[in-house]
C-alpha positions as CSV (number, residue, x, y, z in Angstrom):
1,M,128.2,140.0,-2.3
2,H,129.1,143.6,-3.1
3,L,129.7,144.9,0.4
4,R,131.5,142.0,2.2
5,P,134.7,141.9,0.1
6,T,135.5,145.6,0.9
7,F,133.8,146.2,4.3
8,G,133.7,142.7,5.8
9,P,137.3,142.8,7.1
10,M,137.0,146.4,8.4
11,A,135.8,147.6,11.8
12,I,132.7,149.7,11.6
13,A,134.6,152.7,13.0
14,D,137.1,152.4,10.2
15,V,134.5,152.9,7.4
16,T,135.0,156.5,6.3
17,P,133.2,158.6,3.7
18,A,136.3,158.4,1.5
19,A,136.2,154.6,1.8
20,V,132.5,154.5,0.8
21,R,133.1,156.7,-2.2
22,T,136.1,154.6,-3.3
23,W,134.1,151.4,-3.0
24,R,131.2,152.9,-5.0
25,R,133.4,154.1,-7.8
26,A,135.3,150.8,-8.0
27,R,132.0,148.9,-8.3
28,L,130.8,151.2,-11.1
29,D,134.1,151.0,-12.9
30,A,134.0,147.2,-12.6
31,G,130.8,147.3,-14.7
32,V,128.3,146.6,-11.9
33,G,125.0,148.1,-12.9
34,P,124.0,151.5,-11.3
35,T,120.8,150.0,-9.9
36,T,122.7,147.2,-8.2
37,V,125.3,149.6,-6.8
38,A,122.5,152.0,-5.5
39,K,120.8,149.1,-3.7
40,A,124.0,148.0,-2.1
41,Y,124.8,151.5,-1.1
42,S,121.3,151.8,0.5
43,L,121.9,148.7,2.5
44,L,125.3,149.9,3.7
45,R,123.8,153.3,4.7
46,T,121.1,151.4,6.7
47,I,123.7,149.3,8.4
48,M,125.7,152.4,9.3
49,G,122.6,154.2,10.4
50,T,121.9,151.4,12.9
51,A,125.5,151.7,14.1
52,V,124.9,155.4,14.8
53,E,121.7,154.6,16.7
54,V,123.4,152.1,19.0
55,G,126.4,154.3,19.6
56,L,129.1,152.4,17.7
57,I,129.9,155.4,15.6
58,R,129.1,159.1,15.8
59,R,128.3,159.8,12.1
60,N,127.0,157.8,9.2
61,P,129.9,157.6,6.6
62,C,127.5,157.2,3.7
63,Q,127.3,160.8,2.6
64,I,126.9,160.5,-1.2
65,K,124.0,162.6,-2.4
66,N,121.4,160.5,-4.1
67,G,123.8,157.5,-3.8
68,G,120.9,155.2,-3.1
69,T,118.5,156.6,-5.7
70,V,117.4,154.1,-8.3
71,N,116.3,155.7,-11.6
72,T,114.1,153.0,-13.2
73,P,113.2,153.9,-16.8
74,E,109.6,153.4,-17.9
75,R,109.1,149.9,-19.1
76,P,108.5,149.8,-22.9
77,T,105.1,148.6,-24.1
78,A,104.0,147.2,-27.4
79,T,102.0,148.8,-30.1
80,I,99.1,147.1,-31.8
81,L,101.4,146.2,-34.7
82,D,104.0,144.8,-32.3
83,V,101.4,142.6,-30.7
84,F,100.2,141.1,-34.0
85,A,103.9,140.6,-35.0
86,L,104.6,138.8,-31.8
87,A,101.5,136.6,-32.3
88,E,102.6,135.8,-35.8
89,A,106.1,134.9,-34.7
90,S,104.8,132.6,-31.9
91,Q,104.0,129.0,-32.3
92,P,100.4,128.6,-33.8
93,R,99.0,127.1,-30.6
94,Y,100.0,130.2,-28.6
95,R,98.9,133.0,-31.0
96,A,95.5,133.3,-29.5
97,L,97.1,133.4,-26.0
98,V,99.2,136.4,-27.1
99,L,96.3,138.3,-28.6
100,L,94.0,137.7,-25.6
101,G,96.7,138.7,-23.2
102,A,97.0,142.1,-25.0
103,F,93.5,142.9,-26.1
104,A,91.4,141.2,-23.4
105,A,93.7,142.4,-20.6
106,L,94.1,138.9,-19.2
107,R,97.1,137.9,-17.0
108,W,99.2,134.9,-17.9
109,G,98.0,132.9,-15.0
110,E,94.4,133.7,-15.9
111,L,94.9,132.6,-19.5
112,V,96.4,129.2,-18.7
113,A,93.7,128.6,-16.1
114,L,90.9,128.9,-18.7
115,R,88.6,126.0,-19.5
116,R,86.3,125.5,-22.4
117,R,83.3,126.3,-20.3
118,D,84.8,129.8,-19.6
119,V,84.8,130.7,-23.3
120,D,81.6,131.8,-24.9
121,L,82.3,132.0,-28.6
122,A,78.8,132.9,-29.6
123,A,78.7,135.9,-27.2
124,G,82.5,136.7,-27.6
125,M,83.0,136.7,-23.9
126,I,85.4,135.0,-21.5
127,R,84.7,134.4,-17.8
128,V,87.7,134.6,-15.5
129,R,87.3,132.2,-12.5
130,G,90.8,132.0,-11.2
131,S,94.5,131.8,-12.2
132,V,97.4,129.4,-12.2
133,S,100.6,130.3,-10.2
134,E,104.0,128.6,-10.4
135,L,105.8,127.9,-7.2
136,N,109.6,128.1,-6.8
137,N,109.9,124.3,-7.2
138,G,108.1,124.5,-10.6
139,E,104.8,123.2,-9.3
140,R,101.7,124.9,-10.7
141,I,98.7,125.5,-8.5
142,Y,95.2,126.8,-9.3
143,K,93.8,129.5,-7.0
144,A,90.7,131.6,-6.9
145,P,91.0,135.4,-7.3
146,K,92.0,137.3,-4.2
147,S,88.9,139.5,-4.4
148,E,85.4,139.3,-6.0
149,A,86.6,141.9,-8.5
150,G,89.0,139.3,-9.8
151,K,86.1,137.2,-10.9
152,R,84.9,138.9,-14.0
153,T,83.7,138.5,-17.6
154,V,85.6,140.2,-20.3
155,A,84.7,140.9,-23.9
156,V,86.9,139.6,-26.8
157,P,87.4,142.1,-29.6
158,Q,85.7,141.1,-32.8
159,S,88.9,141.7,-34.7
160,I,90.6,138.7,-33.0
161,M,87.6,136.4,-32.6
162,P,88.4,134.4,-35.8
163,M,91.8,133.5,-34.3
164,V,90.2,132.5,-31.0
165,V,87.6,130.4,-32.7
166,D,90.3,128.7,-34.8
167,H,92.4,128.1,-31.7
168,M,89.4,126.5,-29.8
169,R,88.9,124.2,-32.8
170,Q,92.5,123.1,-33.2
171,F,94.3,123.3,-29.9
172,A,91.9,123.4,-26.9
173,E,91.3,120.2,-25.0
174,P,87.9,118.5,-25.6
175,G,85.0,118.7,-23.0
176,A,83.7,121.5,-20.9
177,D,86.6,121.1,-18.5
178,G,89.2,120.9,-21.2
179,R,92.0,123.4,-20.9
180,V,92.1,126.2,-23.5
181,F,95.9,126.6,-23.6
182,V,98.1,123.5,-23.3
183,G,101.6,122.7,-24.4
184,A,102.3,120.5,-27.4
185,K,102.7,117.5,-25.1
186,G,100.1,118.4,-22.6
187,P,101.6,120.4,-19.7
188,L,100.7,124.1,-19.2
189,P,102.9,126.5,-21.1
190,A,105.7,128.3,-19.3
191,V,105.7,132.0,-19.6
192,T,109.1,132.5,-21.1
193,T,109.6,129.4,-23.2
194,S,106.5,128.1,-24.8
195,T,105.4,131.0,-27.1
196,G,108.2,130.7,-29.5
197,C,110.1,133.7,-28.0
198,G,113.2,134.9,-29.7
199,T,112.1,134.0,-33.2
200,R,113.6,135.9,-36.1
201,P,110.3,137.3,-37.4
202,A,109.6,138.8,-34.0
203,R,113.0,140.5,-33.9
204,R,112.6,141.9,-37.4
205,S,109.3,143.4,-36.5
206,G,111.0,145.7,-34.0
207,S,109.9,143.8,-30.9
208,R,112.1,142.2,-28.3
209,G,111.2,138.7,-29.5
210,C,109.2,137.6,-26.5
211,A,105.4,137.3,-26.6
212,S,105.2,137.5,-22.8
213,M,106.0,141.2,-23.0
214,I,102.5,142.1,-24.0
215,F,100.8,140.9,-20.8
216,G,99.7,144.0,-18.9
217,I,100.0,146.1,-22.1
218,R,99.3,149.7,-21.8
219,A,98.1,152.2,-24.4
220,T,101.6,153.9,-24.7
221,P,103.5,153.0,-27.8
222,W,106.3,150.5,-27.9
223,P,109.1,151.2,-28.7
224,P,108.6,154.9,-27.6
225,R,108.3,157.3,-30.5
226,R,110.2,160.5,-30.3
227,T,108.6,163.7,-31.5
228,P,111.0,165.4,-33.8
229,A,112.2,168.8,-32.6
230,P,110.7,171.7,-34.5
231,A,112.9,173.1,-37.3
232,S,114.7,176.2,-36.3
233,R,113.9,179.3,-38.3
């Protein structure tokens, strides 16, 4: 999409370093993201490198230093206060899901795969047996962990146990095989739509308004806190 309009009509031998630089600057000036431009440039460089190898051209015209380098900033993570704010801003039936995702280190697919028999409220433990994956066509399938290490038992922090107990009483399906997390009308919740993302309380709390951000949470603060520079003497 980014290469064809400029280089599609050109013969490979006509692609010059100046033409590559002009194309790159035009893409950036048009508002195309630097990461997208860098990936397109890398693809062009690979194509031209192949042309050199097969003898179509003598030299690769992609000579921009670090033109294909993608500088990906560290993904922000949530603080403990952010997590509780996200949980509070979510629909009540998903608050325990948010808290367990953050503080029990459970993946989204593992959470929506949980059954009542996997949750031991007395011991404060959750047994992970498998996970739910969503295919491109929207179908959800259950699958066992890829390794034995994926089958594990995790402890639920005592600080969130009251919310988990309340959730099991109000929202989990009945019976040992009942699902722990279900949508209001029965289907499994979708990762970006069912937790009440984008609510005003979540935005006011300083979060990005989406509870799914806390899955895979790390210990680093979110948003990043800057250490003030020492006062000059």
